[in-house]
N, C-alpha and C positions, 0 to 999 in steps of 0.2 A: 536602549539598544545602541551599540557602538558604531553602527553603519548608518549612512544617510539612506533615504528612501531609494534613490537611484541605484546605489551599490547593492542594496538588499534585493532589488529586482533583478539586477545582473547576476548575482551569485546564485539566485534561485533558478534562473534560466540555464546557467551552466550545469548546476546540479541536476536539473531535470533531464538534460541531455545524457549525463552519465548514468543516472538512475534508470531511465527508460532503456538505455542500451543494456544495462545489467539485467533488467527484468526480461528483456528479449532473450538473453543468453541462457536463462534458467530453463526454458523450454517446458515450463509447467512441472518440472521434475521435483521441485520443492514440495508442491502440494501432492504429487504422486506418492512421494515418500511418506508424507503425513497420513495419507489415506490408506496405503497398502501395508506398511510396516505393522500397524496395530492388528491387521487381519492375518498376520503370520508369514508374510512374504520374506524370505531370507535373501540377504545380500543385494536386494534391490537398491538399497541406499548406497552401497559401494559402486554399483554400476551406474547409478544416477550421477554420482560425483565424478565418475570417469567422463561421462558425456559432457557434463558441465565444464570440466576443465578444457575440453576442446572448443565448445561453443563460446565460452567466456573469452578464450584467447582470441577467437575470430572477431567477436564484437569489440574487444579491447583494442585491437589493431585498427578497426574502423573508427572507433571513438577518438583514438589518439591523433587521427588526421585533423580533428577539430582543435584539440589541445593535447599534447603528449601526456600530461598528468591524468587525463580522463581515462587513459588505458589502464593505469593502476587502480583508478577509482572503480572501473567496471569489474576488474578481477577481484578486488577486495570485497566489494559489495556482494558479488555472486557467491564467493566462498563463505562469507558471513551468513548470508541467507540460507545456504544449504546446511551450515552448522546449526543454525537456530531451528530449522524445521526438523532436522534429525533428532535433536533433543526433545522437540515437541512430539514427534512420532513415537518416541519411547516413553512418553508421559513423564519426563523428567522436568516437571513444571518449574521447580525452583531454579534449576540450572538454566532453563530456557529464559526465565525472567531475568536472571543475572546477565545472560548473554545479550539480551535486548537493552536493558537499562544501563548496564555497564558500558556498552559500546556508545550509546547515545550520550551518556555523561562524559565519556572520554572525548568524544567528538566536540562537545561544547567547550570543555576546558582547553583542548589543544587548538581549536579554532580561534578562541579569544587570544591565546598566547601568540600563536603564529601569525595572526592577522596584524599584530603590532609590528612584526618584523617584515612580513612579505605581502601584506595586503590581502586581496581576494585569493591570490594563489595560496597563501598560507592556510586559508579556510579549507580549501580542497585537500591540501596535504594533511590537515588534521583529520578529515574524514577518512582518508586512505589509511593512515596509521591505525585509527580506531577499528576499521573494518578488519584489517589483517590481525590485529591483536586479539580479536574475539572470534577468529576463525579456526581455533585450535581443534575443535571437533572434526572439521573438514580435513585438516592436515593430518590428523591421526589415521584417516582412512587411506591415505595415499600409498603406504606400503602394501596395502591389500589389492591395489589396482591390478587388473589383468587384461587380457585381450577379449575376454568374454563380455558380451552384451545381450545374451539370450533372454534374461528376465525382463530387461527394459524393452526389448523388441516384442516380447510376448504381450506386454502391457502398453504397446504403442498407441492403440486406439484411446485408451483411458488417458494416457499422458497428453495426447493431442487435444482432447476435449478440455483437460485441465489447463493446458497451455493457452488455449483460446481464452479461457476465463481469466487466468493470471495476467495475460497480456492486456486484456480489457480493463482489468483492475489497475494495472500500471498506467494505462492511458488515462484512467480516471484521476490518478494522482499527479501526472506530469504533463499530459498533453495540453492542458489549458495554459500552462506557462509558455509552451512553444507557440501557441496561437496568440496569446495576449501581447507578448513582448513585441513581435513584429508589427502588430496592428496599432497598439495603444502606447507602446514604449515601456522602458524599464521602470519609470517612476510609477505609472499606473499599476504595473505588475507588483511593485514593492508594496503599495498600499493594499492591494487585493490579497497578496500572499500572506500578510500578517493576519488577516482575518481567516484565511484558509488554514494557517498554522494553528490558530485557536481551534478550528474544527478538527484538524488532524490530531491535535494533542488530546482533546477530550473524547475523540472517537477511538482512541487507543483502547478504551474499555470495550467498545463494540468489536474491534478487531480481536481483542483477547478472547472475548466470548466466542467469536467465529472460529478462531484457531483452536480453542479448547474443545468446542463441540464436534469438530471434524473427526479427530481420533476417537472420541468417546462414542459417537453415533456410528462410526465405522465398525466399532467393536460390538454394536448391537444395543447400547445403552440409550435410553430416552431421557432427554433433559428439558422437557417442556416447561417445568416450573422455572428453571434457570432462564429460559427465554423471557418469561413474564417479568422476572426480577430485573433482567437486563434492560428491558424497555422502560420499566418504571424508573430505574436509575437514570436512564438517558433523559427522561422528562425532567427530573429534578436538576440534572446538570444544565440542561438547556435554560431553565428558568434562572439559575444562578449566574450563568454566563451573561445572559441578557441584562440582568440587573447590575452586575458588577463590572461589566465592560468599561464604562466611563471611568471608574476608579482605577482599574488596572492600567488603562491607557495613560491617565494623568500621572500616575506614579512611576510606571516603568517605561512607557513609550510616548512621551510628550510630543515628539516630532511626528507621530503617526495618528494624530487626532482625527485626520480625514478618513481613517479606517473604521471609525466607530460604528457607522450604520452598516457597513459591510460585515463587521464582526457579528453584530446582532442578527443580521439576515442569515449569515452562514451558521450561526449557532442553532438556527431552526433545522439545520441539516443533521444534527446529532441524532435526533429521533429516527428519521427515515434511514439513516446509515445503520443504526442498530437493528432495525427491522429487516433491512436488506441482508445484513450479515447473518442473522439467525435463519432467514429463509434460504440463503445460499448454502449454509452448512447442511441444511436438511436435504436439499437437492443433490449436493455433492455426495453425501452419505448414501443416497439412493442411486448414485451414478447417473442421475438425470441432468447431466452437465449442459445439455442443449438449452435448457431454460435459463441457466445461469449466463451462458454465452449470449443468448438473444437479449436478455435484459440489459446486459452490459453494453451491447451495441446500441440498444434503444437509448440508454443514458448518454452515450458519447455523441450520437447524432443530434439528440435534443439539445445537449449542452453547447455543441459547436454552433448550431443555428442560433440559439438564444444569446450566445456571447456576441455575435455579430449584430443582432437586432437590439437587444436590451442594453448592450454595452454602448452603442452609439446613441441610444435614447437617454439612458440614465447614468452613464459612466461606470464608476467602480461599483456602485450599488446594483446596477443592472447586471454586471458580470457576476456578482455574488448571488443575485436572485436566480440567474440561469442555472447555478449549481443545485439549488434547493428544488426548483421546478423539475429539473431533470431527474433528481432522486425520487420525487413523488411519482413521476411517470413510470420510472423503473419499478417502484414498489407496486404500482397498479398492475403492471404486467405479471409480476411474481405472485401477487395475491390471487389474481384470476387463475393463473396456472395451478396454484396450490388447491384452490377450490375445485377445479376440474378433476385433479388427481384424487382428491378426497371423495368426490361424488362417484368417480369411476370405481374406486375401491369399495364403496358401500354397495354399489350395484353388483359387484362380483362376489359379495358375501352370500 
C-alpha cells in the first residue's frame, strides 16, 4: 500500500464524511426505485432522480464547507448510486455489474496516479471523476425531468421507511470512522480500516445477493435456495480469509501487520452480514421495513457503546470485535422477528 497508516486513516475519515453526506441526500429513493420499478410503477425513477438532484445539491453545499472538493464528491456519488440502482431495478444485471466494478476500478487507478501528484487531495479527485464517469444512466434521465412529483409523493411513506433503512446502512459503513478518529486517532483508524476493507470487499457477495433479491422478490419470485447457497459461500470465504490473512499482509501490506488480528476478527462478520442481507431483502420485499430499521438502530447503538468499552480495553482488536458482536445482536433481533411472522402466518392459515 502506497500510504502510511496515518494517511490511510485520514483519507478514510474524509471519504466517510463525503459518503455519509451522499447517502443522506439519496433519501432512500435508490431502494425505492429498485423495489417499485419491478412492480410496474412508471416514471417513478425519473421523479426520484429529480428529487435527488435537489437534495444532493443541498448536501453537497453543506459538505463543501468542510472541504470544497467534497461537494463534487457528494454529487458524483449520489448520481452514480441512482444510476446503478436504476440498472438493477430493470434487471440489467450485466450493466449493473459493469457500473459497479468499472467505477471502482477507475477509482483505484486514478487515485494511485493522482496521489503521486496531489497527495490525499488527488485520491478524492480520483473518486469524483470515477463517480461522474459512471453516472451516464442518471444523466440520460435529465431531459425527462418535469415539475411533477406526484408518484414520489404517493409513495412517500414507503420511501421514508426505506430512507430510514438506507441511512442506517450508511451509518453502518461510515459512522464508525467518524467516532474512531476523534477518540483514538487516524493511525488506529488506519489499522482498523484495513481490516474493515477486507470485510467490505468480501461482503460484496452478500450485498450483491441482497440487491439481486430485492427486485426478484418484489416481482413475486422466491429465492430461498439462493439464500442457502449465499450463506454457505460466506462460510467458505470466512475460513479462507482467516487462514490467508497473514500471507496477504506479508506480501501486500507489510506495514499493516498490526491489523492481522482485527482482519481475522472482522472476517467473522462475513457470515452474519450475509444472513442480515438475505433477511433484510425478505422484509423489504414484504414492505415490513420497520424490522429492518429497528435492527439497524440496534446495530448502531450496540457498536457505538462497544467501540468505547472494548476499544479502550483491547485497542484495535476490541474495535473490530464490536462490529462482529453488534452484527450478531442485529441478527438475533431479525431472526426472532422472522420466527414470529412465520408463526403468525401459520396460525392464520
